[in-house]
MIMARZA-822821 format. One record per residue (C-alpha): x, y, z. Coordinates in steps of 0.5 Angstrom, whole numbers, m for minus. Example, Ala and Ser with C-alpha at 12.3 -4.5 7.8 and 13.67 -1.06 7.14 Angstrom:
residues 2
{xx 25&yy m9&zz 16} $
{xx 27&yy m2&zz 14} $
This chain:
residues 156
{xx 391&yy m117&zz 366} $
{xx 392&yy m118&zz 359} $
{xx 396&yy m114&zz 354} $
{xx 390&yy m112&zz 350} $
{xx 386&yy m110&zz 356} $
{xx 392&yy m106&zz 358} $
{xx 393&yy m102&zz 352} $
{xx 385&yy m101&zz 351} $
{xx 385&yy m98&zz 358} $
{xx 391&yy m94&zz 357} $
{xx 387&yy m91&zz 350} $
{xx 381&yy m90&zz 354} $
{xx 385&yy m86&zz 359} $
{xx 388&yy m82&zz 354} $
{xx 382&yy m80&zz 350} $
{xx 379&yy m78&zz 357} $
{xx 385&yy m74&zz 359} $
{xx 385&yy m70&zz 352} $
{xx 378&yy m68&zz 353} $
{xx 380&yy m63&zz 358} $
{xx 385&yy m60&zz 353} $
{xx 381&yy m55&zz 348} $
{xx 383&yy m50&zz 343} $
{xx 380&yy m43&zz 343} $
{xx 374&yy m42&zz 339} $
{xx 374&yy m38&zz 333} $
{xx 368&yy m34&zz 335} $
{xx 366&yy m26&zz 335} $
{xx 360&yy m23&zz 338} $
{xx 359&yy m18&zz 332} $
{xx 361&yy m16&zz 325} $
{xx 368&yy m14&zz 326} $
{xx 370&yy m7&zz 323} $
{xx 375&yy m9&zz 318} $
{xx 369&yy m14&zz 315} $
{xx 369&yy m14&zz 307} $
{xx 362&yy m12&zz 308} $
{xx 363&yy m6&zz 312} $
{xx 367&yy m3&zz 307} $
{xx 364&yy m6&zz 300} $
{xx 357&yy m6&zz 298} $
{xx 354&yy m13&zz 297} $
{xx 347&yy m15&zz 296} $
{xx 344&yy m19&zz 302} $
{xx 343&yy m25&zz 298} $
{xx 350&yy m25&zz 296} $
{xx 352&yy m24&zz 304} $
{xx 348&yy m30&zz 306} $
{xx 351&yy m34&zz 301} $
{xx 358&yy m32&zz 303} $
{xx 356&yy m33&zz 310} $
{xx 353&yy m40&zz 309} $
{xx 359&yy m43&zz 305} $
{xx 365&yy m39&zz 307} $
{xx 365&yy m36&zz 314} $
{xx 366&yy m42&zz 318} $
{xx 373&yy m43&zz 316} $
{xx 374&yy m36&zz 313} $
{xx 372&yy m31&zz 318} $
{xx 373&yy m29&zz 326} $
{xx 366&yy m33&zz 327} $
{xx 365&yy m40&zz 326} $
{xx 359&yy m44&zz 328} $
{xx 361&yy m50&zz 331} $
{xx 358&yy m57&zz 330} $
{xx 356&yy m61&zz 336} $
{xx 362&yy m66&zz 334} $
{xx 367&yy m60&zz 335} $
{xx 367&yy m61&zz 343} $
{xx 370&yy m68&zz 342} $
{xx 378&yy m69&zz 342} $
{xx 382&yy m69&zz 338} $
{xx 376&yy m67&zz 333} $
{xx 376&yy m60&zz 336} $
{xx 384&yy m60&zz 334} $
{xx 383&yy m62&zz 327} $
{xx 377&yy m57&zz 326} $
{xx 381&yy m51&zz 330} $
{xx 387&yy m53&zz 325} $
{xx 383&yy m53&zz 319} $
{xx 379&yy m46&zz 321} $
{xx 386&yy m43&zz 322} $
{xx 389&yy m45&zz 316} $
{xx 383&yy m42&zz 312} $
{xx 383&yy m36&zz 316} $
{xx 391&yy m35&zz 314} $
{xx 389&yy m36&zz 306} $
{xx 383&yy m31&zz 307} $
{xx 379&yy m28&zz 312} $
{xx 373&yy m24&zz 311} $
{xx 373&yy m21&zz 318} $
{xx 380&yy m18&zz 317} $
{xx 379&yy m16&zz 309} $
{xx 380&yy m9&zz 310} $
{xx 386&yy m9&zz 313} $
{xx 389&yy m12&zz 307} $
{xx 393&yy m8&zz 302} $
{xx 390&yy m7&zz 295} $
{xx 395&yy m11&zz 292} $
{xx 394&yy m17&zz 297} $
{xx 386&yy m16&zz 297} $
{xx 386&yy m16&zz 289} $
{xx 390&yy m23&zz 290} $
{xx 386&yy m26&zz 295} $
{xx 380&yy m24&zz 291} $
{xx 383&yy m27&zz 284} $
{xx 384&yy m34&zz 288} $
{xx 377&yy m34&zz 291} $
{xx 375&yy m33&zz 284} $
{xx 379&yy m39&zz 282} $
{xx 378&yy m43&zz 287} $
{xx 370&yy m43&zz 286} $
{xx 370&yy m43&zz 279} $
{xx 375&yy m50&zz 279} $
{xx 369&yy m52&zz 284} $
{xx 375&yy m53&zz 290} $
{xx 371&yy m48&zz 295} $
{xx 367&yy m50&zz 299} $
{xx 371&yy m56&zz 301} $
{xx 368&yy m63&zz 299} $
{xx 369&yy m65&zz 306} $
{xx 365&yy m59&zz 309} $
{xx 359&yy m59&zz 304} $
{xx 358&yy m67&zz 306} $
{xx 356&yy m65&zz 313} $
{xx 354&yy m58&zz 311} $
{xx 349&yy m59&zz 305} $
{xx 347&yy m52&zz 305} $
{xx 354&yy m49&zz 304} $
{xx 354&yy m52&zz 297} $
{xx 354&yy m47&zz 291} $
{xx 350&yy m48&zz 285} $
{xx 352&yy m46&zz 279} $
{xx 348&yy m39&zz 279} $
{xx 351&yy m38&zz 286} $
{xx 358&yy m39&zz 284} $
{xx 357&yy m34&zz 278} $
{xx 354&yy m29&zz 283} $
{xx 360&yy m29&zz 288} $
{xx 365&yy m29&zz 282} $
{xx 362&yy m24&zz 278} $
{xx 361&yy m20&zz 285} $
{xx 369&yy m21&zz 286} $
{xx 371&yy m19&zz 279} $
{xx 367&yy m13&zz 280} $
{xx 370&yy m12&zz 287} $
{xx 377&yy m13&zz 284} $
{xx 376&yy m7&zz 279} $
{xx 374&yy m3&zz 285} $
{xx 381&yy m5&zz 288} $
{xx 386&yy m5&zz 282} $
{xx 386&yy 3&zz 281} $
{xx 389&yy 3&zz 288} $
{xx 395&yy m2&zz 287} $
{xx 401&yy 2&zz 288} $
{xx 407&yy m2&zz 285} $
């Protein structure tokens, strides 16, 4: 057996073995009691926009694509989701202290206005997650209004 063939067989064996090591799924069965929309009013159209464009990475309920069942892609997705949730988690938003909630909304506005969210790598595959200019304005206007609600509760 040649060296190339041995390396190829080893690589195939490793790829098969890693399929048995799967990360935990980021899925909850229902809207959590700390979800932003449980505590702050928003029109259904806005809720749908944010759900479609943001919740896969920024909530406790990711809708996984078919390729998430393949390792090491699932590990990469799990890391991506965990990182997104560490930056902003809509499902846990009500647990944030007012100062932190205000800052998270400020960052949300900035990222959307700069066109950095949703990520280009995400919208390539999830075309429905792309936000039009009107949708961006709707979300940022809502977030600015929500900041105005939260800011009086900030204690230094």
